[in-house]
FIVEXDREN-562792 format. One record per residue (C-alpha): residue number from 1; y, x negated, z negated. Coordinates in steps of 0.1 Angstrom, whole numbers, m for minus. Layout:
REM FIVEXDREN-562792
+-----+-------+-------+-------+
| seq |     Y |     X |     Z |
+-----+-------+-------+-------+
| NUM |     Y |     X |     Z |
...
+-----+-------+-------+-------+
***
This chain:
REM FIVEXDREN-562792
+-----+-------+-------+-------+
| seq |     Y |     X |     Z |
+-----+-------+-------+-------+
|   1 |   851 | m1940 | m1684 |
|   2 |   846 | m1974 | m1692 |
|   3 |   844 | m1967 | m1730 |
|   4 |   820 | m1939 | m1724 |
|   5 |   796 | m1960 | m1705 |
|   6 |   799 | m1987 | m1732 |
|   7 |   789 | m1963 | m1756 |
|   8 |   759 | m1947 | m1735 |
|   9 |   750 | m1983 | m1730 |
|  10 |   753 | m1991 | m1765 |
|  11 |   733 | m1963 | m1778 |
|  12 |   707 | m1972 | m1755 |
|  13 |   706 | m2007 | m1766 |
|  14 |   702 | m1991 | m1800 |
|  15 |   675 | m1971 | m1792 |
|  16 |   660 | m1999 | m1776 |
|  17 |   662 | m2022 | m1804 |
|  18 |   652 | m1994 | m1829 |
|  19 |   622 | m1986 | m1808 |
|  20 |   611 | m2020 | m1810 |
|  21 |   615 | m2026 | m1844 |
|  22 |   596 | m1993 | m1852 |
|  23 |   567 | m2006 | m1833 |
|  24 |   569 | m2038 | m1850 |
|  25 |   571 | m2020 | m1885 |
|  26 |   544 | m1999 | m1874 |
|  27 |   519 | m2026 | m1867 |
|  28 |   525 | m2045 | m1896 |
|  29 |   521 | m2013 | m1915 |
|  30 |   488 | m2008 | m1896 |
|  31 |   476 | m2042 | m1908 |
|  32 |   487 | m2035 | m1942 |
|  33 |   470 | m2002 | m1942 |
|  34 |   435 | m2017 | m1929 |
|  35 |   441 | m2042 | m1958 |
|  36 |   448 | m2016 | m1981 |
|  37 |   416 | m1992 | m1971 |
|  38 |   393 | m2022 | m1969 |
|  39 |   402 | m2032 | m2006 |
|  40 |   401 | m1994 | m2014 |
|  41 |   365 | m1996 | m2000 |
|  42 |   354 | m2023 | m2017 |
|  43 |   365 | m2009 | m2050 |
|  44 |   351 | m1976 | m2042 |
|  45 |   318 | m1995 | m2031 |
|  46 |   320 | m2014 | m2062 |
|  47 |   328 | m1980 | m2085 |
|  48 |   297 | m1966 | m2069 |
|  49 |   276 | m1996 | m2077 |
|  50 |   286 | m1995 | m2113 |
|  51 |   282 | m1957 | m2113 |
|  52 |   247 | m1958 | m2104 |
|  53 |   238 | m1985 | m2126 |
|  54 |   255 | m1966 | m2156 |
|  55 |   237 | m1936 | m2143 |
|  56 |   203 | m1956 | m2140 |
|  57 |   211 | m1970 | m2172 |
|  58 |   217 | m1935 | m2188 |
|  59 |   186 | m1918 | m2171 |
|  60 |   162 | m1947 | m2186 |
|  61 |   176 | m1941 | m2219 |
|  62 |   173 | m1903 | m2217 |
|  63 |   138 | m1905 | m2203 |
|  64 |   130 | m1926 | m2235 |
|  65 |   143 | m1901 | m2257 |
|  66 |   127 | m1873 | m2241 |
|  67 |    93 | m1892 | m2239 |
|  68 |    99 | m1899 | m2278 |
|  69 |   107 | m1863 | m2286 |
|  70 |    76 | m1852 | m2264 |
|  71 |    53 | m1875 | m2281 |
|  72 |    64 | m1861 | m2319 |
|  73 |    65 | m1828 | m2306 |
|  74 |    27 | m1833 | m2294 |
|  75 |    19 | m1849 | m2327 |
|  76 |    34 | m1819 | m2344 |
|  77 |    13 | m1795 | m2323 |
|  78 |   m20 | m1812 | m2327 |
|  79 |    m9 | m1814 | m2364 |
|  80 |    m5 | m1777 | m2365 |
|  81 |   m37 | m1772 | m2344 |
|  82 |   m57 | m1792 | m2367 |
|  83 |   m44 | m1772 | m2401 |
|  84 |   m45 | m1738 | m2381 |
|  85 |   m84 | m1750 | m2371 |
|  86 |   m90 | m1757 | m2407 |
|  87 |   m77 | m1724 | m2422 |
|  88 |   m99 | m1706 | m2394 |
|  89 |  m129 | m1724 | m2406 |
|  90 |  m118 | m1714 | m2446 |
|  91 |  m111 | m1678 | m2434 |
|  92 |  m142 | m1676 | m2417 |
|  93 |  m161 | m1693 | m2448 |
|  94 |  m143 | m1665 | m2470 |
|  95 |  m156 | m1638 | m2448 |
|  96 |  m188 | m1649 | m2449 |
|  97 |  m188 | m1653 | m2485 |
|  98 |  m172 | m1617 | m2490 |
|  99 |  m196 | m1600 | m2467 |
| 100 |  m225 | m1620 | m2487 |
| 101 |  m211 | m1604 | m2519 |
| 102 |  m207 | m1569 | m2502 |
| 103 |  m242 | m1570 | m2495 |
| 104 |  m255 | m1583 | m2531 |
| 105 |  m230 | m1555 | m2545 |
| 106 |  m248 | m1529 | m2524 |
| 107 |  m280 | m1541 | m2536 |
| 108 |  m269 | m1544 | m2574 |
| 109 |  m253 | m1509 | m2571 |
| 110 |  m290 | m1496 | m2557 |
| 111 |  m307 | m1518 | m2587 |
| 112 |  m285 | m1502 | m2612 |
| 113 |  m287 | m1465 | m2601 |
| 114 |  m325 | m1473 | m2605 |
| 115 |  m322 | m1488 | m2639 |
| 116 |  m298 | m1458 | m2649 |
| 117 |  m322 | m1435 | m2638 |
| 118 |  m349 | m1453 | m2655 |
| 119 |  m325 | m1452 | m2690 |
| 120 |  m319 | m1415 | m2690 |
| 121 |  m354 | m1409 | m2685 |
| 122 |  m360 | m1433 | m2717 |
| 123 |  m330 | m1417 | m2734 |
| 124 |  m345 | m1382 | m2727 |
| 125 |  m380 | m1395 | m2741 |
| 126 |  m362 | m1411 | m2772 |
| 127 |  m345 | m1379 | m2780 |
| 128 |  m376 | m1359 | m2777 |
| 129 |  m393 | m1384 | m2801 |
| 130 |  m363 | m1387 | m2826 |
| 131 |  m364 | m1351 | m2831 |
| 132 |  m403 | m1350 | m2834 |
| 133 |  m397 | m1379 | m2860 |
| 134 |  m368 | m1363 | m2878 |
| 135 |  m390 | m1328 | m2881 |
| 136 |  m422 | m1348 | m2893 |
| 137 |  m400 | m1370 | m2920 |
| 138 |  m382 | m1336 | m2930 |
| 139 |  m421 | m1321 | m2935 |
| 140 |  m429 | m1354 | m2958 |
| 141 |  m400 | m1358 | m2974 |
| 142 |  m391 | m1318 | m2977 |
| 143 |  m353 | m1327 | m2972 |
| 144 |  m333 | m1317 | m2942 |
| 145 |  m312 | m1339 | m2921 |
| 146 |  m280 | m1332 | m2941 |
| 147 |  m297 | m1339 | m2975 |
| 148 |  m312 | m1370 | m2963 |
| 149 |  m282 | m1384 | m2953 |
| 150 |  m262 | m1372 | m2986 |
| 151 |  m288 | m1391 | m3005 |
| 152 |  m288 | m1420 | m2983 |
| 153 |  m249 | m1420 | m2988 |
| 154 |  m252 | m1416 | m3024 |
| 155 |  m277 | m1446 | m3026 |
| 156 |  m254 | m1467 | m3005 |
| 157 |  m222 | m1458 | m3026 |
| 158 |  m240 | m1470 | m3056 |
| 159 |  m251 | m1503 | m3041 |
| 160 |  m217 | m1508 | m3028 |
| 161 |  m202 | m1503 | m3065 |
| 162 |  m227 | m1525 | m3080 |
| 163 |  m217 | m1550 | m3056 |
| 164 |  m183 | m1544 | m3062 |
| 165 |  m187 | m1546 | m3097 |
| 166 |  m204 | m1579 | m3096 |
| 167 |  m178 | m1593 | m3073 |
| 168 |  m151 | m1581 | m3100 |
| 169 |  m174 | m1597 | m3131 |
| 170 |  m173 | m1630 | m3110 |
| 171 |  m139 | m1632 | m3103 |
| 172 |  m129 | m1626 | m3138 |
| 173 |  m156 | m1653 | m3152 |
| 174 |  m135 | m1675 | m3126 |
| 175 |  m103 | m1669 | m3140 |
| 176 |  m111 | m1672 | m3175 |
| 177 |  m121 | m1710 | m3164 |
| 178 |   m85 | m1715 | m3156 |
| 179 |   m76 | m1734 | m3184 |
| 180 |   m38 | m1741 | m3175 |
| 181 |   m24 | m1707 | m3188 |
| 182 |   m43 | m1712 | m3216 |
| 183 |   m30 | m1747 | m3225 |
| 184 |     3 | m1736 | m3220 |
| 185 |     1 | m1708 | m3247 |
| 186 |   m17 | m1729 | m3271 |
| 187 |     9 | m1755 | m3266 |
| 188 |    36 | m1729 | m3274 |
| 189 |    20 | m1716 | m3306 |
| 190 |    14 | m1749 | m3317 |
| 191 |    51 | m1759 | m3314 |
| 192 |    60 | m1725 | m3333 |
| 193 |    39 | m1732 | m3364 |
| 194 |    47 | m1768 | m3364 |
| 195 |    83 | m1760 | m3365 |
| 196 |    92 | m1788 | m3343 |
| 197 |   129 | m1793 | m3328 |
| 198 |   135 | m1765 | m3305 |
| 199 |   166 | m1749 | m3311 |
| 200 |   199 | m1755 | m3332 |
| 201 |   201 | m1721 | m3346 |
| 202 |   166 | m1718 | m3357 |
| 203 |   164 | m1755 | m3371 |
| 204 |   201 | m1758 | m3389 |
| 205 |   222 | m1741 | m3412 |
| 206 |   258 | m1744 | m3417 |
| 207 |   276 | m1742 | m3452 |
| 208 |   315 | m1737 | m3450 |
| 209 |   335 | m1757 | m3474 |
| 210 |   369 | m1750 | m3494 |
| 211 |   382 | m1783 | m3481 |
| 212 |   373 | m1818 | m3468 |
| 213 |   374 | m1831 | m3506 |
| 214 |   341 | m1810 | m3513 |
| 215 |   323 | m1835 | m3489 |
| 216 |   331 | m1864 | m3513 |
| 217 |   318 | m1844 | m3542 |
| 218 |   284 | m1835 | m3524 |
| 219 |   277 | m1871 | m3512 |
| 220 |   285 | m1880 | m3549 |
| 221 |   288 | m1918 | m3563 |
| 222 |   272 | m1940 | m3538 |
| 223 |   253 | m1908 | m3524 |
| 224 |   234 | m1901 | m3558 |
| 225 |   242 | m1861 | m3552 |
| 226 |   232 | m1861 | m3516 |
| 227 |   201 | m1880 | m3519 |
| 228 |   191 | m1856 | m3552 |
| 229 |   197 | m1828 | m3531 |
| 230 |   175 | m1836 | m3501 |
| 231 |   147 | m1848 | m3527 |
| 232 |   148 | m1816 | m3540 |
| 233 |   153 | m1793 | m3513 |
| 234 |   133 | m1815 | m3484 |
| 235 |   158 | m1808 | m3459 |
| 236 |   183 | m1832 | m3445 |
| 237 |   221 | m1830 | m3452 |
| 238 |   243 | m1838 | m3423 |
| 239 |   278 | m1846 | m3429 |
| 240 |   300 | m1856 | m3398 |
| 241 |   337 | m1852 | m3391 |
| 242 |   334 | m1812 | m3386 |
| 243 |   360 | m1801 | m3410 |
| 244 |   352 | m1778 | m3438 |
| 245 |   315 | m1775 | m3428 |
| 246 |   282 | m1792 | m3439 |
| 247 |   249 | m1786 | m3415 |
| 248 |   213 | m1784 | m3434 |
| 249 |   187 | m1795 | m3410 |
| 250 |   151 | m1787 | m3416 |
| 251 |   122 | m1774 | m3397 |
| 252 |   106 | m1754 | m3428 |
| 253 |   125 | m1721 | m3427 |
| 254 |   119 | m1713 | m3463 |
| 255 |   131 | m1745 | m3476 |
| 256 |   162 | m1745 | m3453 |
| 257 |   172 | m1712 | m3468 |
| 258 |   166 | m1723 | m3503 |
| 259 |   189 | m1754 | m3493 |
| 260 |   216 | m1730 | m3476 |
| 261 |   218 | m1706 | m3508 |
| 262 |   217 | m1739 | m3532 |
| 263 |   246 | m1756 | m3514 |
| 264 |   263 | m1722 | m3514 |
| 265 |   262 | m1716 | m3553 |
| 266 |   269 | m1755 | m3560 |
| 267 |   301 | m1751 | m3537 |
| 268 |   313 | m1718 | m3557 |
| 269 |   305 | m1736 | m3590 |
| 270 |   322 | m1769 | m3582 |
| 271 |   294 | m1789 | m3606 |
| 272 |   277 | m1811 | m3585 |
| 273 |   254 | m1840 | m3600 |
| 274 |   219 | m1846 | m3597 |
| 275 |   207 | m1824 | m3629 |
| 276 |   226 | m1798 | m3617 |
| 277 |   215 | m1798 | m3582 |
| 278 |   177 | m1798 | m3597 |
| 279 |   182 | m1767 | m3617 |
| 280 |   202 | m1743 | m3589 |
| 281 |   176 | m1755 | m3565 |
| 282 |   148 | m1746 | m3589 |
| 283 |   164 | m1711 | m3597 |
| 284 |   172 | m1705 | m3560 |
| 285 |   135 | m1714 | m3555 |
| 286 |   120 | m1687 | m3576 |
| 287 |   144 | m1664 | m3563 |
| 288 |   135 | m1669 | m3527 |
| 289 |    98 | m1664 | m3536 |
| 290 |   103 | m1631 | m3552 |
| 291 |   128 | m1618 | m3522 |
| 292 |    98 | m1632 | m3499 |
| 293 |    73 | m1607 | m3521 |
| 294 |   100 | m1584 | m3520 |
| 295 |   101 | m1587 | m3482 |
| 296 |    64 | m1580 | m3477 |
| 297 |    61 | m1553 | m3500 |
| 298 |    88 | m1536 | m3482 |
| 299 |    74 | m1539 | m3449 |
| 300 |    44 | m1523 | m3464 |
| 301 |    59 | m1495 | m3479 |
| 302 |    79 | m1487 | m3449 |
| 303 |    49 | m1482 | m3425 |
| 304 |    32 | m1461 | m3456 |
| 305 |     3 | m1487 | m3459 |
| 306 |   m19 | m1492 | m3492 |
| 307 |   m13 | m1523 | m3510 |
| 308 |   m24 | m1556 | m3502 |
| 309 |   m34 | m1587 | m3520 |
| 310 |    m4 | m1610 | m3533 |
| 311 |   m14 | m1640 | m3511 |
| 312 |   m12 | m1618 | m3480 |
| 313 |    19 | m1601 | m3490 |
| 314 |    36 | m1635 | m3497 |
| 315 |    25 | m1647 | m3463 |
| 316 |    38 | m1615 | m3448 |
| 317 |    71 | m1616 | m3464 |
| 318 |    73 | m1651 | m3453 |
| 319 |    75 | m1642 | m3416 |
| 320 |   110 | m1631 | m3424 |
| 321 |   124 | m1665 | m3422 |
| 322 |   102 | m1675 | m3390 |
| 323 |   113 | m1670 | m3354 |
| 324 |    93 | m1671 | m3322 |
| 325 |   116 | m1673 | m3290 |
| 326 |   145 | m1664 | m3312 |
| 327 |   128 | m1631 | m3325 |
| 328 |   121 | m1624 | m3362 |
| 329 |    86 | m1623 | m3367 |
| 330 |    83 | m1600 | m3393 |
| 331 |   104 | m1576 | m3374 |
| 332 |    87 | m1578 | m3345 |
| 333 |    52 | m1575 | m3370 |
| 334 |    66 | m1542 | m3382 |
| 335 |    74 | m1527 | m3345 |
| 336 |    40 | m1540 | m3331 |
| 337 |    26 | m1517 | m3364 |
| 338 |    47 | m1489 | m3355 |
| 339 |    34 | m1490 | m3317 |
| 340 |    m4 | m1495 | m3328 |
| 341 |    m1 | m1464 | m3347 |
| 342 |    16 | m1444 | m3319 |
| 343 |   m12 | m1455 | m3297 |
| 344 |   m38 | m1450 | m3320 |
| 345 |   m27 | m1411 | m3327 |
| 346 |   m25 | m1407 | m3290 |
| 347 |   m65 | m1419 | m3285 |
| 348 |   m74 | m1399 | m3319 |
| 349 |   m79 | m1430 | m3341 |
| 350 |   m71 | m1437 | m3375 |
| 351 |   m32 | m1446 | m3376 |
| 352 |   m35 | m1462 | m3409 |
| 353 |   m57 | m1489 | m3394 |
| 354 |   m40 | m1496 | m3367 |
| 355 |    m6 | m1500 | m3380 |
| 356 |   m23 | m1525 | m3409 |
| 357 |   m37 | m1544 | m3380 |
| 358 |    m5 | m1546 | m3361 |
| 359 |    13 | m1557 | m3392 |
| 360 |    m8 | m1584 | m3399 |
| 361 |   m14 | m1597 | m3365 |
| 362 |     8 | m1630 | m3364 |
| 363 |     6 | m1635 | m3401 |
| 364 |   m14 | m1668 | m3391 |
| 365 |    19 | m1681 | m3383 |
| 366 |    32 | m1685 | m3419 |
| 367 |     6 | m1709 | m3426 |
| 368 |    16 | m1746 | m3421 |
| 369 |     3 | m1767 | m3393 |
| 370 |   m19 | m1786 | m3418 |
| 371 |   m45 | m1756 | m3413 |
| 372 |   m55 | m1762 | m3378 |
| 373 |   m66 | m1736 | m3355 |
| 374 |   m49 | m1706 | m3336 |
| 375 |   m27 | m1687 | m3350 |
| 376 |   m50 | m1656 | m3348 |
| 377 |   m81 | m1671 | m3359 |
| 378 |   m68 | m1684 | m3388 |
| 379 |   m49 | m1654 | m3398 |
| 380 |   m81 | m1633 | m3395 |
| 381 |   m96 | m1657 | m3418 |
| 382 |   m66 | m1655 | m3445 |
| 383 |   m67 | m1615 | m3445 |
| 384 |  m106 | m1617 | m3443 |
| 385 |  m107 | m1642 | m3478 |
| 386 |   m87 | m1614 | m3493 |
| 387 |  m108 | m1583 | m3488 |
| 388 |   m92 | m1566 | m3456 |
| 389 |  m115 | m1546 | m3436 |
| 390 |  m134 | m1557 | m3411 |
| 391 |  m121 | m1538 | m3383 |
| 392 |   m86 | m1552 | m3389 |
| 393 |  m100 | m1588 | m3395 |
| 394 |  m111 | m1588 | m3357 |
| 395 |   m84 | m1568 | m3342 |
| 396 |   m61 | m1597 | m3355 |
| 397 |   m83 | m1624 | m3343 |
| 398 |   m91 | m1611 | m3308 |
| 399 |   m50 | m1600 | m3299 |
| 400 |   m52 | m1629 | m3279 |
| 401 |   m86 | m1629 | m3267 |
| 402 |   m96 | m1659 | m3288 |
| 403 |  m124 | m1638 | m3301 |
| 404 |  m146 | m1611 | m3288 |
| 405 |  m133 | m1575 | m3292 |
| 406 |  m154 | m1550 | m3314 |
| 407 |  m139 | m1517 | m3307 |
| 408 |  m104 | m1511 | m3294 |
| 409 |   m83 | m1519 | m3322 |
| 410 |   m78 | m1555 | m3309 |
| 411 |   m67 | m1543 | m3274 |
| 412 |   m43 | m1518 | m3290 |
| 413 |   m27 | m1546 | m3309 |
| 414 |   m26 | m1571 | m3279 |
| 415 |    m8 | m1542 | m3259 |
| 416 |    19 | m1533 | m3284 |
| 417 |    26 | m1572 | m3292 |
| 418 |    33 | m1577 | m3255 |
| 419 |    53 | m1542 | m3256 |
| 420 |    72 | m1556 | m3285 |
| 421 |    79 | m1590 | m3268 |
| 422 |    88 | m1582 | m3235 |
| 423 |   111 | m1552 | m3240 |
| 424 |   145 | m1561 | m3229 |
| 425 |   167 | m1574 | m3261 |
| 426 |   136 | m1580 | m3282 |
| 427 |   141 | m1620 | m3274 |
| 428 |   171 | m1637 | m3283 |
| 429 |   184 | m1641 | m3246 |
| 430 |   215 | m1631 | m3233 |
| 431 |   219 | m1604 | m3204 |
| 432 |   231 | m1632 | m3179 |
| 433 |   201 | m1653 | m3187 |
| 434 |   178 | m1621 | m3187 |
| 435 |   193 | m1611 | m3150 |
| 436 |   191 | m1649 | m3139 |
| 437 |   155 | m1650 | m3148 |
| 438 |   148 | m1620 | m3130 |
| 439 |   167 | m1627 | m3099 |
| 440 |   148 | m1663 | m3101 |
| 441 |   117 | m1644 | m3102 |
| 442 |   122 | m1625 | m3071 |
| 443 |   137 | m1655 | m3053 |
| 444 |   102 | m1672 | m3060 |
| 445 |    83 | m1643 | m3047 |
| 446 |   106 | m1644 | m3012 |
| 447 |   102 | m1680 | m3010 |
| 448 |    68 | m1675 | m2994 |
| 449 |    59 | m1668 | m2958 |
| 450 |    49 | m1635 | m2949 |
| 451 |    66 | m1618 | m2979 |
| 452 |    88 | m1588 | m2970 |
| 453 |   102 | m1580 | m3006 |
| 454 |    96 | m1586 | m3043 |
| 455 |   106 | m1568 | m3072 |
| 456 |   105 | m1579 | m3110 |
| 457 |    97 | m1550 | m3129 |
| 458 |    85 | m1541 | m3163 |
| 459 |   118 | m1562 | m3179 |
| 460 |   101 | m1591 | m3160 |
| 461 |    66 | m1591 | m3174 |
| 462 |    55 | m1586 | m3137 |
| 463 |    60 | m1595 | m3103 |
| 464 |    52 | m1573 | m3075 |
| 465 |    54 | m1586 | m3041 |
| 466 |    53 | m1566 | m3006 |
| 467 |    39 | m1586 | m2977 |
| 468 |    37 | m1581 | m2937 |
| 469 |     4 | m1565 | m2933 |
| 470 |     7 | m1587 | m2897 |
| 471 |    14 | m1618 | m2912 |
| 472 |   m10 | m1620 | m2941 |
| 473 |   m47 | m1609 | m2945 |
| 474 |   m65 | m1595 | m2976 |
| 475 |   m79 | m1635 | m2980 |
| 476 |   m45 | m1647 | m2977 |
| 477 |   m31 | m1619 | m3001 |
| 478 |   m54 | m1633 | m3029 |
| 479 |   m41 | m1672 | m3022 |
| 480 |    m8 | m1660 | m3021 |
| 481 |    m6 | m1643 | m3056 |
| 482 |   m21 | m1675 | m3072 |
| 483 |     2 | m1694 | m3055 |
| 484 |    32 | m1676 | m3064 |
| 485 |    17 | m1677 | m3101 |
| 486 |    16 | m1714 | m3102 |
| 487 |    51 | m1720 | m3088 |
| 488 |    62 | m1694 | m3115 |
| 489 |    43 | m1716 | m3143 |
| 490 |    63 | m1744 | m3129 |
| 491 |    99 | m1737 | m3124 |
| 492 |   106 | m1709 | m3150 |
| 493 |   104 | m1710 | m3191 |
| 494 |    94 | m1678 | m3203 |
| 495 |    75 | m1661 | m3231 |
| 496 |    40 | m1647 | m3227 |
| 497 |    27 | m1640 | m3193 |
| 498 |    40 | m1628 | m3161 |
| 499 |    17 | m1606 | m3140 |
| 500 |    18 | m1614 | m3102 |
| 501 |     7 | m1583 | m3078 |
| 502 |     4 | m1586 | m3042 |
| 503 |     6 | m1554 | m3022 |
| 504 |    m6 | m1553 | m2986 |
| 505 |    m3 | m1522 | m2969 |
| 506 |    m9 | m1511 | m2933 |
| 507 |     8 | m1479 | m2919 |
| 508 |     0 | m1464 | m2883 |
| 509 |    27 | m1442 | m2872 |
| 510 |    26 | m1420 | m2841 |
| 511 |    51 | m1391 | m2829 |
| 512 |    37 | m1357 | m2811 |
| 513 |    64 | m1349 | m2784 |
+-----+-------+-------+-------+
***
């Protein structure tokens, strides 16, 4: 009992103690809560003030940005409105101008309609007057309209032909004044007749020896044999390191032939000394002169011609030893004679006279360079002094247009001369060289602007050039032909002359579908 009471009392004391402690703690807690609440309120007030300041600053910044953006937008709007007003003003101005032009066009159409009506009236009256005038002219001239037109066309055609002939004559006269081509031809002929050094084969002759000891015998003691031989023949003896051979050099083909034959006989005989050399040279000279006369007589007989004077026969036979661009002149003359005879027979002319002119056309080349003048003129003077026909003399003199033509015989000789010299193989020219010359001709033609194609025809005696009609006019075609001819003269070596023909053709093609 006492124990239970004690427990109750203890519990009551404990509850009282706990209640007192709890109240004390509550009071302390309330005090602390009020402080915390006060501090929290202060912090909240601070935060609110800071937030308000920040918000006011942000609002101020946003307001400034908005004001700036608004001012920029307003400026853009003002600028746009300004441009719009300007554009509107331009449109209004154009509209006014267009209305004015439309009004002007309407007035112009009305005036044109009036003028057209007046013009039609005038045309009608003009046609009536023209018809009346034509009837009156037909009555006066006693010709109808078609006859008068035909007569007028004939007169215009004749006038055009006269003008064309005058232009042609003027062009030919101007072409004759161009001396460059003639100078080249004169130089070439002068070189041929002067017998200058132009080719090894035509200025030297080689004689074979039986042994190298023969060279010493030809030279002789202190060179007396070679000096005697050179003095007798007029040629130069060249003894070099070539084994078993001696070279005879001379520009006169007759003397060179005499020297060759004399050297050959001396070597075969074996007796070589000055006296024997003079005897052999004299004998060979006599035989050569007989051979020359025989060659001339054979050429005359071969062509079936009448006899000629001995001087003419001698000069004609001496052509056997002369060459023009490595073509034997006597063989060339015989060929020209045949060609002249054939062409003369086709034209109904005297064949014998034509052959005679063709055979003698180059006889002037047999004369030495001491006789001055073109070979055609010199040859004509030679045969004229020996009693040849005047027609033959003129044909020889005029076959290079160095004298005026009397009749057609000189033209026939000129044509036959060109044919004989230009045919392939007539001149001593290898096929490779011949083809190269033709290729070079075509290359020169194609090297000019506006040329489409070029063709070397007639064995290289003519270059035909096809030009593009859109790139080259008629006037330019004439200049192109001259330029091509000048370039050929500057870059090529060739016998005779080359004709340059420029062809300009316009073709209009349409297709019917």
